[in-house]
N, C-alpha and C positions, 0 to 999 in steps of 0.2 A: 406525538409522532416523531419518530427518529428521522433526522435529516443529516446527511453526510455530504460535504462539498469538498471535492478535490481540486487541487491546483498544482502547477509546477511542471506539467508535462511539456514536451516539445521535441525538437529534432536535435540530435547530438551525434557526433562521430563515434565510431567504435573506440573504446578505451576512455571515453569521457565520463562525466558524472552529471547526475541530475538529483534534485531533492524534491520529492513530492510532499505536499502538505494536505491535511484533511481536517476540516473544522466540523466537529460533531455538535448537534443540538438535539434537544428532546429526549435525551437519555435519562431515565428515572432511577438509574442505579449505576454501579460501577461494573462495566462490562469489558471484556477483552476487546481490543481493537486490532484490526489486521488489514492486510492488503492482498488482493487477488488480482489476476490479470487474465486477459483473453486475447490471444493472438488470432490473426485472420484464419478462418477455417478450422479453428480449434475450440475446445471447450474451455470454460473458465477454470483456472487452476489457482491453488493456494500459493502465496508467496511468503508471507510472514505474519506473525501475530505477536501481541504483547499483552500480558495480563494487566489488570487494573490494580491488583493488590500488591504484588511484589516486583512487578516489572519483568517477570520471566518472559523470555522470548523463544520463538520457535521459527525456524526457517525451512523453506524448501531446499532440497539438496542442490538444486541448480543455481541458487543465489547465495548460499552460505559462504561467508568470507568476503562477499562483494557488496551485499546490501546490509543496511542497519536500520532497524525499526526503533523508534523512540516515541515517547508520549509525554504530554504535560496534562495531568488530570485537572489541574486548576483551570486551564484554558480549554479543556476538552478538545485537545488537538493531538494528532498523531502524524509523524513524519516517516518517510522512507528515503534514506540516503542511499543512492545507487551509484556505485563506483565500478570502474572497469567494465563498462557496459559493452554488451555484445549485440550483434544484429539479431540474434535469437531472443533478446529481451524486448524486441519490438512488440507492443501490445497496447491494449487499453487497460489501464490500471484502475482498479476499483478499491476504494476505501470500504471497510466493512466493520460492523459492530456485531458482537456475539450476543444478540438478544435471544429470544427463544429459538430463533433460527438466525443465520447470518443475514443482516440487513446491509444493502449496498448503496453506494452513491451512484452518480451518473457516469463517473469515470473520467479519466484524463489520458490523452493519447501520448504515448512515448514511441518515438521512431529513432532507431539507432542505425546509422548509415555505415557502410563499409569504407 
Protein backbone atom coordinates (compact mmCIF):
# COMPACT_ATOMS: atom_id res chain seq x y z
CA UNK A 1 0.00 0.00 0.00
CA UNK A 2 1.38 3.36 -1.04
CA UNK A 3 1.84 5.83 1.79
CA UNK A 4 2.84 9.46 1.25
CA UNK A 5 3.52 11.75 4.20
CA UNK A 6 3.99 15.46 3.63
CA UNK A 7 5.63 17.98 5.93
CA UNK A 8 6.96 21.52 5.83
CA UNK A 9 3.82 23.58 5.34
CA UNK A 10 3.10 26.69 7.35
CA UNK A 11 2.43 30.41 7.32
CA UNK A 12 4.76 32.67 5.37
CA UNK A 13 4.66 36.25 4.14
CA UNK A 14 4.39 37.02 0.45
CA UNK A 15 7.82 36.88 -1.15
CA UNK A 16 9.02 34.28 1.30
CA UNK A 17 10.01 30.65 0.84
CA UNK A 18 8.98 27.25 2.11
CA UNK A 19 10.29 23.76 1.44
CA UNK A 20 7.85 20.88 1.43
CA UNK A 21 8.99 17.31 1.95
CA UNK A 22 7.27 14.02 1.22
CA UNK A 23 8.33 10.59 2.41
CA UNK A 24 7.02 7.78 0.23
CA UNK A 25 6.70 4.14 1.24
CA UNK A 26 5.06 1.05 -0.20
CA UNK A 27 6.04 1.85 -3.77
CA UNK A 28 6.90 -1.37 -5.60
CA UNK A 29 8.46 0.30 -8.59
CA UNK A 30 9.95 3.53 -9.81
CA UNK A 31 7.16 6.00 -10.28
CA UNK A 32 7.04 9.65 -11.08
CA UNK A 33 6.36 11.75 -7.99
CA UNK A 34 4.63 15.06 -7.93
CA UNK A 35 2.82 17.80 -6.08
CA UNK A 36 -0.74 18.99 -6.43
CA UNK A 37 -2.57 21.70 -4.50
CA UNK A 38 -6.13 22.63 -3.66
CA UNK A 39 -7.10 26.17 -2.75
CA UNK A 40 -10.29 26.92 -0.80
CA UNK A 41 -13.32 26.57 -3.04
CA UNK A 42 -11.28 25.29 -5.97
CA UNK A 43 -10.48 21.92 -7.48
CA UNK A 44 -7.18 20.21 -6.92
CA UNK A 45 -4.62 21.25 -9.53
CA UNK A 46 -1.28 19.98 -10.75
CA UNK A 47 1.82 21.82 -9.52
CA UNK A 48 4.89 19.82 -10.53
CA UNK A 49 6.20 16.34 -11.19
CA UNK A 50 9.55 14.62 -11.52
CA UNK A 51 10.30 11.33 -13.26
CA UNK A 52 12.01 8.44 -11.52
CA UNK A 53 14.29 7.49 -14.41
CA UNK A 54 15.97 10.68 -15.62
CA UNK A 55 14.71 13.33 -13.22
CA UNK A 56 12.82 15.15 -15.93
CA UNK A 57 10.54 17.78 -14.46
CA UNK A 58 7.28 19.42 -15.44
CA UNK A 59 5.70 22.48 -13.85
CA UNK A 60 2.41 24.28 -13.95
CA UNK A 61 2.74 27.62 -15.69
CA UNK A 62 1.71 29.44 -12.52
CA UNK A 63 4.72 28.18 -10.54
CA UNK A 64 7.40 27.79 -13.20
CA UNK A 65 10.52 29.72 -12.26
CA UNK A 66 9.49 29.98 -8.61
CA UNK A 67 9.09 26.35 -7.52
CA UNK A 68 11.62 23.54 -7.85
CA UNK A 69 10.85 19.86 -7.46
CA UNK A 70 13.56 17.35 -6.60
CA UNK A 71 13.79 13.78 -5.38
CA UNK A 72 16.08 11.25 -3.80
CA UNK A 73 15.21 7.77 -5.07
CA UNK A 74 17.34 6.05 -2.44
CA UNK A 75 15.40 7.79 0.32
CA UNK A 76 12.05 7.68 -1.50
CA UNK A 77 11.69 11.37 -0.79
CA UNK A 78 10.51 14.26 -2.91
CA UNK A 79 10.79 17.96 -2.12
CA UNK A 80 9.15 21.10 -3.39
CA UNK A 81 11.16 24.28 -2.90
CA UNK A 82 8.80 27.23 -3.14
CA UNK A 83 10.28 30.71 -3.55
CA UNK A 84 8.72 34.12 -4.18
CA UNK A 85 5.48 32.89 -2.71
CA UNK A 86 2.27 34.75 -3.52
CA UNK A 87 -1.05 34.85 -1.67
CA UNK A 88 -2.57 32.87 -4.54
CA UNK A 89 -0.23 30.00 -3.65
CA UNK A 90 -2.26 29.49 -0.47
CA UNK A 91 -3.58 25.92 -0.59
CA UNK A 92 -3.31 22.45 0.79
CA UNK A 93 -0.38 20.82 -0.97
CA UNK A 94 -0.52 17.12 -1.70
CA UNK A 95 2.33 14.81 -2.52
CA UNK A 96 1.44 12.32 -5.25
CA UNK A 97 2.79 9.15 -6.81
CA UNK A 98 1.98 8.20 -10.39
CA UNK A 99 0.92 4.61 -9.81
CA UNK A 100 -1.94 3.33 -12.02
CA UNK A 101 -3.63 6.57 -11.04
CA UNK A 102 -2.26 9.42 -8.96
CA UNK A 103 -2.10 8.40 -5.28
CA UNK A 104 -2.15 11.28 -2.79
CA UNK A 105 -0.97 11.95 0.73
CA UNK A 106 -3.03 13.73 3.39
CA UNK A 107 -1.69 17.14 2.48
CA UNK A 108 0.08 20.00 4.23
CA UNK A 109 -1.34 23.50 4.56
CA UNK A 110 0.49 26.47 3.06
CA UNK A 111 -0.76 29.97 3.85
CA UNK A 112 0.83 32.99 2.22
CA UNK A 113 -0.09 36.29 3.83
CA UNK A 114 0.05 39.71 2.22
